[in-house]
C-alpha positions as semicolon CSV with decimal commas, in nm:
position;residue;x (nm);y (nm);z (nm)
1;M;0,220;1,090;-2,252
2;T;0,314;0,744;-2,337
3;A;0,416;0,462;-2,109
4;S;0,775;0,321;-2,084
5;N;0,854;-0,037;-2,121
6;P;0,651;-0,151;-1,813
7;T;0,891;-0,455;-1,765
8;D;1,186;-0,237;-1,685
9;A;1,169;-0,291;-1,308
10;P;1,453;-0,376;-1,088
11;R;1,476;-0,720;-0,964
12;R;1,406;-0,785;-0,585
13;K;1,304;-1,085;-0,370
14;S;0,943;-0,962;-0,320
15;C;0,600;-1,024;-0,442
16;C;0,538;-0,671;-0,390
17;T;0,429;-0,427;-0,656
18;P;0,704;-0,343;-0,908
19;P;0,759;0,028;-0,973
20;S;0,629;0,182;-1,286
21;G;0,939;0,404;-1,342
22;G;1,254;0,489;-1,203
23;G;1,261;0,740;-0,906
24;V;0,969;0,995;-0,880
25;V;0,901;1,009;-1,244
26;S;0,595;0,945;-1,470
27;R;0,573;0,627;-1,653
28;S;0,716;0,780;-1,959
29;G;1,045;0,820;-1,763
30;V;1,045;1,190;-1,742
31;R;0,942;1,397;-1,453
32;E;0,627;1,606;-1,494
33;D;0,837;1,929;-1,476
34;G;1,088;1,809;-1,726
35;A;1,359;1,774;-1,474
36;D;1,627;1,489;-1,487
37;C;1,489;1,168;-1,320
38;R;1,783;1,158;-1,102
39;S;1,708;1,469;-0,916
40;V;1,546;1,419;-0,567
41;P;1,224;1,625;-0,512
42;T;1,163;1,834;-0,199
43;A;0,882;1,704;0,018
44;E;0,583;1,940;0,073
45;P;0,476;1,976;0,435
46;I;0,199;1,713;0,523
47;P;-0,112;1,953;0,510
48;C;-0,353;1,993;0,784
49;A;-0,678;1,800;0,704
50;D;-0,953;1,856;0,961
51;S;-1,259;1,922;0,736
52;G;-1,361;1,564;0,641
53;S;-1,650;1,361;0,785
54;T;-1,549;1,145;1,078
55;D;-1,805;0,874;0,997
56;G;-1,630;0,534;0,952
57;M;-1,340;0,666;1,141
58;V;-1,203;0,615;1,509
59;R;-1,031;0,881;1,713
60;L;-0,698;0,763;1,836
61;E;-0,549;0,946;2,134
62;G;-0,183;0,904;2,014
63;G;0,097;0,935;2,277
64;D;0,416;0,736;2,305
65;F;0,464;0,393;2,145
66;L;0,753;0,178;2,034
67;M;0,781;0,169;1,649
68;G;0,980;-0,071;1,446
69;S;1,111;-0,405;1,504
70;V;1,457;-0,596;1,536
71;S;1,305;-0,950;1,551
72;P;1,469;-1,236;1,351
73;E;1,213;-1,205;1,082
74;V;1,280;-0,844;0,962
75;F;1,421;-0,747;0,647
76;E;1,715;-0,544;0,747
77;A;1,764;-0,404;0,399
78;D;1,408;-0,249;0,442
79;G;1,501;-0,044;0,745
80;E;1,246;-0,173;0,987
81;G;1,466;-0,121;1,289
82;P;1,574;0,022;1,520
83;V;1,279;-0,004;1,783
84;R;1,222;0,361;1,877
85;H;0,994;0,558;2,122
86;V;0,781;0,775;1,896
87;T;0,515;1,034;2,033
88;L;0,205;1,118;1,811
89;R;-0,072;1,377;1,845
90;P;-0,439;1,258;1,851
91;F;-0,588;1,183;1,496
92;Y;-0,882;1,002;1,326
93;V;-0,825;0,716;1,112
94;D;-1,044;0,503;0,873
95;V;-1,156;0,177;1,022
96;H;-1,101;0,025;0,672
97;T;-0,922;0,093;0,337
98;V;-1,114;0,306;0,086
99;S;-1,347;0,077;-0,094
100;V;-1,422;0,071;-0,457
101;A;-1,761;0,215;-0,378
102;D;-1,613;0,510;-0,201
103;F;-1,358;0,570;-0,469
104;R;-1,644;0,548;-0,749
105;R;-1,817;0,829;-0,570
106;F;-1,518;1,040;-0,578
107;V;-1,450;0,978;-0,947
108;A;-1,814;1,065;-1,032
109;Q;-1,814;1,388;-0,821
110;A;-1,455;1,512;-0,895
111;G;-1,423;1,393;-1,248
112;Y;-1,091;1,238;-1,165
113;T;-0,870;1,043;-1,373
114;T;-0,620;0,799;-1,229
115;D;-0,262;0,752;-1,324
116;A;-0,348;0,396;-1,462
117;E;-0,615;0,545;-1,686
118;R;-0,384;0,806;-1,823
119;F;-0,109;0,561;-1,891
120;G;-0,326;0,293;-2,031
121;W;-0,212;0,006;-1,801
122;S;-0,153;-0,134;-1,456
123;F;0,010;-0,433;-1,289
124;V;-0,214;-0,737;-1,270
125;F;-0,121;-1,077;-1,088
126;R;-0,074;-1,327;-1,362
127;N;-0,290;-1,598;-1,201
128;H;-0,599;-1,369;-1,218
129;L;-0,599;-1,352;-1,583
130;P;-0,727;-1,615;-1,844
131;R;-0,449;-1,835;-1,914
132;K;-0,418;-1,783;-2,288
133;Y;-0,454;-1,414;-2,256
134;A;-0,175;-1,417;-1,968
135;D;0,068;-1,644;-2,191
136;R;0,022;-1,383;-2,490
137;L;0,085;-1,069;-2,270
138;A;0,377;-1,236;-2,072
139;R;0,583;-1,228;-2,387
140;T;0,632;-0,867;-2,387
141;R;0,460;-0,731;-2,071
142;A;0,586;-0,962;-1,795
143;V;0,803;-0,802;-1,540
144;V;1,173;-0,952;-1,573
145;G;1,246;-1,132;-1,232
146;L;0,872;-1,094;-1,119
147;E;0,705;-1,283;-1,390
148;W;0,381;-1,308;-1,202
149;W;0,333;-0,932;-1,258
150;I;0,201;-0,830;-1,601
151;A;0,136;-0,487;-1,728
152;V;-0,217;-0,533;-1,853
153;P;-0,368;-0,278;-2,097
154;S;-0,673;-0,094;-1,964
155;A;-0,640;-0,240;-1,608
156;R;-0,747;0,023;-1,363
157;W;-0,959;0,079;-1,052
158;D;-1,291;-0,029;-1,209
159;R;-1,144;-0,259;-1,450
160;P;-0,905;-0,463;-1,231
161;E;-0,808;-0,734;-1,487
162;G;-0,839;-0,518;-1,781
163;E;-1,088;-0,441;-2,049
164;R;-1,335;-0,732;-1,994
165;S;-1,346;-0,715;-1,617
166;D;-1,555;-0,516;-1,375
167;V;-1,603;-0,445;-1,017
168;K;-1,983;-0,527;-0,987
169;D;-1,919;-0,790;-0,723
170;R;-1,624;-0,599;-0,549
171;L;-1,776;-0,273;-0,454
172;Y;-1,698;-0,329;-0,095
173;H;-1,338;-0,474;-0,157
174;P;-1,050;-0,211;-0,120
175;V;-1,007;-0,013;-0,439
176;T;-0,673;-0,097;-0,618
177;H;-0,489;0,017;-0,917
178;V;-0,455;0,346;-0,747
179;S;-0,112;0,534;-0,725
180;W;0,008;0,751;-0,431
181;N;-0,088;1,052;-0,650
182;D;-0,441;0,909;-0,687
183;A;-0,458;0,844;-0,306
184;I;-0,360;1,209;-0,239
185;A;-0,630;1,335;-0,469
186;Y;-0,893;1,132;-0,292
187;C;-0,774;1,262;0,040
188;R;-0,799;1,628;-0,062
189;W;-1,143;1,568;-0,200
190;A;-1,252;1,409;0,124
191;G;-1,094;1,658;0,346
192;K;-0,858;1,397;0,466
193;R;-0,481;1,296;0,420
194;L;-0,272;0,989;0,421
195;A;-0,120;0,870;0,748
196;T;0,239;0,924;0,824
197;E;0,419;0,580;0,860
198;A;0,436;0,638;1,235
199;E;0,056;0,700;1,241
200;W;-0,020;0,401;1,038
201;E;0,185;0,176;1,237
202;Y;0,067;0,312;1,567
203;A;-0,293;0,250;1,442
204;A;-0,218;-0,092;1,303
205;R;-0,086;-0,210;1,631
206;G;-0,399;-0,161;1,801
207;G;-0,266;-0,092;2,144
208;L;-0,036;-0,379;2,159
209;E;0,327;-0,326;2,240
210;Q;0,577;-0,473;1,971
211;A;0,334;-0,751;1,875
212;T;0,427;-0,908;1,530
213;Y;0,076;-0,869;1,410
214;P;-0,229;-0,646;1,485
215;W;-0,380;-0,915;1,709
216;G;-0,071;-1,065;1,869
217;N;0,236;-1,282;1,777
218;E;0,086;-1,586;1,625
219;L;-0,031;-1,567;1,263
220;A;-0,327;-1,800;1,304
221;P;-0,423;-1,834;1,676
222;A;-0,611;-2,147;1,758
223;G;-0,578;-2,228;1,371
224;K;-0,794;-1,930;1,296
225;H;-0,704;-1,702;0,989
226;R;-0,690;-1,345;1,087
227;C;-0,571;-1,183;0,757
228;N;-0,590;-1,213;0,389
229;I;-0,246;-1,343;0,264
230;W;-0,116;-1,628;0,054
231;Q;-0,153;-1,985;0,140
232;G;0,015;-2,263;-0,064
233;R;0,333;-2,244;-0,285
234;F;0,401;-1,903;-0,408
235;P;0,353;-1,792;-0,679
236;H;0,208;-2,111;-0,851
237;Q;-0,063;-2,239;-0,608
238;D;-0,274;-2,025;-0,381
239;T;-0,508;-2,270;-0,181
240;A;-0,714;-1,985;-0,040
241;E;-0,739;-2,134;0,300
242;D;-0,824;-1,796;0,447
243;G;-1,126;-1,778;0,214
244;Y;-0,987;-1,547;-0,048
245;A;-0,779;-1,585;-0,364
246;G;-0,742;-1,220;-0,444
247;T;-0,872;-0,927;-0,241
248;C;-1,144;-0,972;0,034
249;P;-1,402;-0,722;0,163
250;V;-1,269;-0,423;0,344
251;T;-1,431;-0,554;0,678
252;A;-1,349;-0,904;0,642
253;F;-1,173;-1,084;0,941
254;E;-1,168;-0,957;1,303
255;N;-1,066;-0,595;1,369
256;N;-0,771;-0,494;1,598
257;G;-0,783;-0,341;1,932
258;Y;-0,862;0,022;1,779
259;G;-1,147;-0,121;1,570
260;L;-0,928;-0,123;1,237
261;Y;-0,971;-0,395;0,966
262;N;-0,706;-0,562;0,755
263;C;-0,401;-0,391;0,873
264;S;-0,221;-0,701;0,760
265;G;-0,258;-0,843;0,425
266;N;-0,541;-0,776;0,161
267;T;-0,382;-0,466;0,003
268;W;-0,066;-0,265;0,068
269;E;-0,142;0,084;0,190
270;W;0,025;0,413;0,084
271;T;0,152;0,635;0,359
272;A;0,258;1,000;0,321
273;D;0,608;0,955;0,394
274;W;0,912;0,932;0,161
275;M;1,093;0,588;0,202
276;S;1,426;0,581;0,370
277;T;1,614;0,288;0,521
278;D;1,813;0,505;0,765
279;H;1,651;0,836;0,819
280;H;1,434;0,716;1,114
281;A;1,749;0,577;1,293
282;Q;1,897;0,929;1,355
283;Q;1,818;1,029;1,710
284;H;1,660;1,380;1,678
285;R;1,317;1,534;1,722
286;D;1,193;1,511;1,360
287;T;1,230;1,129;1,394
288;R;1,059;1,094;1,743
289;D;0,807;1,360;1,783
290;N;0,517;1,321;1,517
291;P;0,772;1,217;1,256
292;T;0,698;1,271;0,886
293;G;0,976;1,093;0,719
294;P;1,266;1,236;0,521
295;H;1,230;1,569;0,319
296;G;1,259;1,396;0,004
297;G;1,316;1,079;-0,194
298;T;1,201;0,868;-0,493
299;H;0,965;0,616;-0,332
300;K;0,670;0,653;-0,097
301;T;0,637;0,413;0,192
302;Q;0,372;0,136;0,191
303;K;0,255;-0,081;0,496
304;G;0,072;-0,388;0,569
305;G;0,153;-0,646;0,302
306;S;-0,115;-0,790;0,059
307;F;-0,295;-1,108;-0,042
308;L;0,021;-1,195;-0,233
309;C;0,254;-1,205;0,081
310;H;0,373;-1,548;0,172
311;R;0,609;-1,632;0,468
312;S;0,841;-1,814;0,248
313;Y;0,896;-1,523;0,002
314;C;0,766;-1,188;0,120
315;N;0,699;-1,206;0,506
316;R;0,586;-0,837;0,504
317;Y;0,236;-0,859;0,645
318;R;0,399;-0,786;0,988
319;V;0,306;-0,455;1,148
320;A;0,677;-0,315;1,125
321;A;0,724;-0,429;0,761
322;R;0,758;-0,172;0,506
323;I;0,833;-0,125;0,129
324;G;0,853;0,163;-0,100
325;N;0,735;0,241;-0,449
326;T;0,722;0,525;-0,689
327;P;0,424;0,761;-0,651
328;D;0,284;0,697;-0,997
329;S;0,276;0,317;-0,950
330;S;-0,043;0,108;-0,927
331;A;-0,123;-0,254;-0,910
332;A;-0,384;-0,509;-0,807
333;N;-0,258;-0,521;-0,468
334;A;-0,220;-0,159;-0,356
335;G;-0,474;0,075;-0,188
336;F;-0,491;0,315;0,093
337;R;-0,693;0,445;0,401
338;C;-0,724;0,800;0,515
339;V;-0,671;0,983;0,839
340;R;-0,788;1,312;0,975
341;D;-0,661;1,573;1,208
342;I;-0,851;1,665;1,541
């Protein structure tokens, strides 16, 4: 399988990861089953996952909470609203995203090959590459309209910036360059699953009702940074006032009221749901009682924002914020955490 032109991504006002293909397709532009790329797949039911270890997880009791937001900061086109009452069953959730060390154990034991490895490239933030190398690649492999993203040959989970990079000093940072497909494979190996968007948002809120962030409504209470996002002028200057220019360890910063780390910033987190901007606005049981999203689509929902998010450009490190990306997409700012059924 050969990769399509990695720069053929639609323009959008976002620092977020550009999709690797159109719709739910492989990076060659053709669905694995050979079907037309315009077809909409049918979603498989979210499997019961109750065999994995609960070490490093917390049990959440679920119940009723207010999901979504209609604050002046929302991106209406993203479908953050309306605010609605949602009811969830109890579940376990990882206190932090899957780390490089965690993923390395999975790869070693399962012999797994990620999408980025099979396709031979993944998206890397330009400023994290040697300047001359970035300039050379940018001529043909920068994303039009999002030129800070470059499709770097050989970039993958254990070589985050390509062939000459490694993860020796990032074993306890979140694993990145993992697609939704890769996250699902890890979850199955671990006896767990990805959270639904509703479960993710409930957990990230940490027991606070309609707060903007996992810790409250102020981004930096008393001048203290609580998450890993961009400071400075995006995308040219990152002052790294929060201590990090890139990913940070999975347990950096204070945890939220449920004991979860980095639900805002650091890396985007894949969820189980197909992305829709209006499905959840419908008033019926499927959207209010343990909702699992629409039955099909082209993009999977991601939550939480990343180290590249900045208030002036991509203010999506708020709890209710959301984006979507194709299941085969991977980049330097996308990871995941797992949940487990009771």
